[in-house]
N, C-alpha and C positions, 0 to 999 in steps of 0.2 A: 730303466733300460730295457727295449720292447727289443724282436730283432724276426723276421723274416724271410727263416725258409724254404730260397723252389729250387728244387733238385730234379734236373733232368730226370726222360730216361736212360736206364743201366749207368746211371750214374750215384757215388757215393758220396758224404756230406759224415765228417766229423768238427766239432767244432769244439774245444777247450776252454775251460772258465778256470780259471788260476786267481784266488786270493791273494793279492800283493799288498805289502805291508802286514804290521801286527793286530788291527784292528779286527772288528767284531766285522762275520757276514753272514746272508743271507740268504737261501735263497729259492727262490720259487718261479716252478714250470708251469705252463699248461703247453696245451698241447688240441687244436684242430688239426689235424688228418684230413684230408681233402681229393680228390685227384681231379685233374684242370684239369678239360680240352681248350688247346688252341684253337680250331674249327666249330664254330656252328655245327647242331646235332644233323643227320641225314636226313631228305627226306620219308627213307625207308625207317629209320629206330622209329622216324616218330609215328609214318601211316603202326606199325608195329606194338609199338611202348606205350603209348600215349590215347587221350580221351577223347573218343569222334562223334560231331555231332555233324549232321545232315543239315545245309540254310532247308530252310519253311518258306514258301511265300505265302499271301495269303490275298486271293484278286476281293475288289473290288466288288463283286456276288458275296463272298466268303471261304467260294473253295481253297482247301490249303492242294497249295501244290507242292511236293518234293523235289529239290535240284537236286540233279548234280554236280552240287556243290559241298564243299568237306571243307568245317575248321575242326583243326584237333589242339590236344594243350600237352605237354607230359612236363613232368616236372623231374632233373635227373642234380648231380653233384653242386653242377653251379650253375644253377639258377633254375627258370620253365622255356622252352618249347616253345616254337607258334607254329604252326603249319597251314595256311590256308591252300585252297585246294580249291578250280572251275577244272571239271571236266564236262560242262553244255559245250556242247555243237556251236552252237553259235549266239551265244545272253557275254555280257561283260557282268563284271559282277565286281561292286565297289564296297569295301568292307569298311564301316567306321569303328574300331574300338576306342572305352575310356578307359583308362587304372587310377586307381587308387592303391599306390607298395610305398614299401618300407625298403628298405634295404636293399631294393632289386636296382640298379644299367640297366636302360637301352643300348645292345650290344650297340649295337650304330654308334650312338652317341658315346660310348666312353671315352672314349680317345681324346674327345671334351672333357669330358671330367664334370657332368653335367648332371645329375641331382637333384633332385626332386619326386613333389611324395603324388605328384599326376601327372598323368601321362596319357596321349595323344597318339594312335596310328589308323591312319586313312590307306588299305590297301585296294587297288584298282587291277582286277588279273581277264585278263583279254579269254574269249577260252581256250582250257589246256594247259592254259600256264596252273602253277605255284612258285610261292616265297615260300619262306624260313625265313622267324626275326625269335630276337632272343631278347628275356631282360639271363643277364646274371647278375648273382649275389656282388654286394658291392663292397658289404664287412663282413667274413664268415660265425664272429665271436657273437652281430649280435642279428635276435633275432629276424625273421621276413615273412609280410605280410601278402596278399596281393589279392584283391576284387576285380572285378571285369563286366563291363556291360560291351555288349555289338550290336550298331545294326547295319544289314545290308541292304543293295536297291541293285535289280535285277535291272538290266538297258538296252 
């Protein structure tokens, strides 16, 4: 028998297990406690605690230009949170991310039960926009892994 116990804030739950009959019984109990957040992480949390990368554009002449565009990634108890931010005044930003994942689910596809070992995100941001996306842990009893690469285009 396997049970999952969800306890809401400010609630208590007690489970009693009783042996019935005169047969022998044995019990094995494993706990995998973790805090689960119902909402996406806020942009402020991700900016503060995430790993920041600035987008750098290389011109046709080989010059490097630091753009006022950023990606952040933050690992937390539920998985990984991503923040994409375009602080440029006149440039749109297109980011294409390719993932190889294990035991992670796209939070936007989670309701549909979509589980895959590869994933692609396309994020388009107008000047001044940001977007938060998350990968959530599918099964806390199994290991997770994440590899990703991204390309971007300013236009």
